[in-house]
N, C-alpha and C positions, 0 to 999 in steps of 0.2 A: 527496554530497548525499543527505540522508535525506528520505523522504516516507512518511507514513501514507497507505495506499491501501485503500479499502473498496469492494467491489462487491456489490450486492444486486439480486436479480431483481425486476423490476417487472412484475407481472401474469404472465400465462401465456405460456410459450414456445410459439410456433407450430409445435411439432414433436411427434411421438408421445413418450410418456414414456420409452420405451426409448432413443430418441435423445438425449433430455435427460440421462438418466443417463450415456450414453456420453460426452456433453460434459463432464459433472461430473467423470468419471474423467480425461479428458484434461486438464481444468483443474487438478486436484490434481497430476497428474503433471508438468505445466508448472511449477507453483509449486514443487514439490520440486526440479526441475531448476534453477530460478532460485536456490533456496537453496543447492544444491550448487555453483553458480558464484559465490556470495557476493552475489548481487543482491538476495536477500530475506534479512533477518536473523531475522525471527520473524513469526509469524502463525498463522492458523487459520481454521476454519469458524465462522461465527456460530451459536452454540448455539440450536436451536429456530427458526432463520430460514433463508432461502434466499440465502446469500451467505457472503463471507469477507473477511478483511482481512489486511494485512501491513505490515511496515516495509521498504521498498525502499531499497537503498544503491547509488545510481547516480552517474555522472559528470556527467550533464546532464538537463535536463527532456526533451530530445529522446530520450535513451536510455530514460527512464521511459516516455514516450509509446509508443515502439516495443515495449517489453516488455508494457505493459498492452494495447495494440492486438492483440498476438499471442495473448492469452488466448482460449481457445475460447468462453468465455461473454461476451466483450467486447460483442458486439452486443445482448445481451439484458439487460444489467445497467445499473443507475444507479450511476455512479461518484463517489466523493468522494475527492479527493486533497488532502492538506494537507502543505505543506512543513514540515520539522522543523529546529530548531537543536539541534546536539548539547548535551547538558547541560553539558559542560565549557566550551563556548563561552558559553552563556548565563550560567553562574556567573561567568566572567571579566567579562562585561559588567555583571552586577549588582554585583560587587565594585567596578568602576570607577565606576559610578553612585553607589554608597555613599561612596566616597572623595571623589568630587566634591561631594556633598552636605555632607560633614563639613568639607571645605576651605572651603566658602563661608560657613560659620557664623561 
């Protein structure tokens, strides 16, 4: 299952700046680990903003929840999670819909 996941800081983090940067380092290291495990296919830091996004490849929504919940910045971010349909699957569905429309003419 593919998911687009975006996390962005909302307001100030109630920690000293050095601790926030330490959390940011741990966050990036965790995402790199997820990528090495095949759980994140692509992603990066949002340019000029306080956040990041990625494409997660997981077996279930429960697994996704666990991975996101374990991110060091989880408590401080606003999260957006969107399920994705693989392009090949969407293409097949579109072809079927087109064939059905043509058959009904």
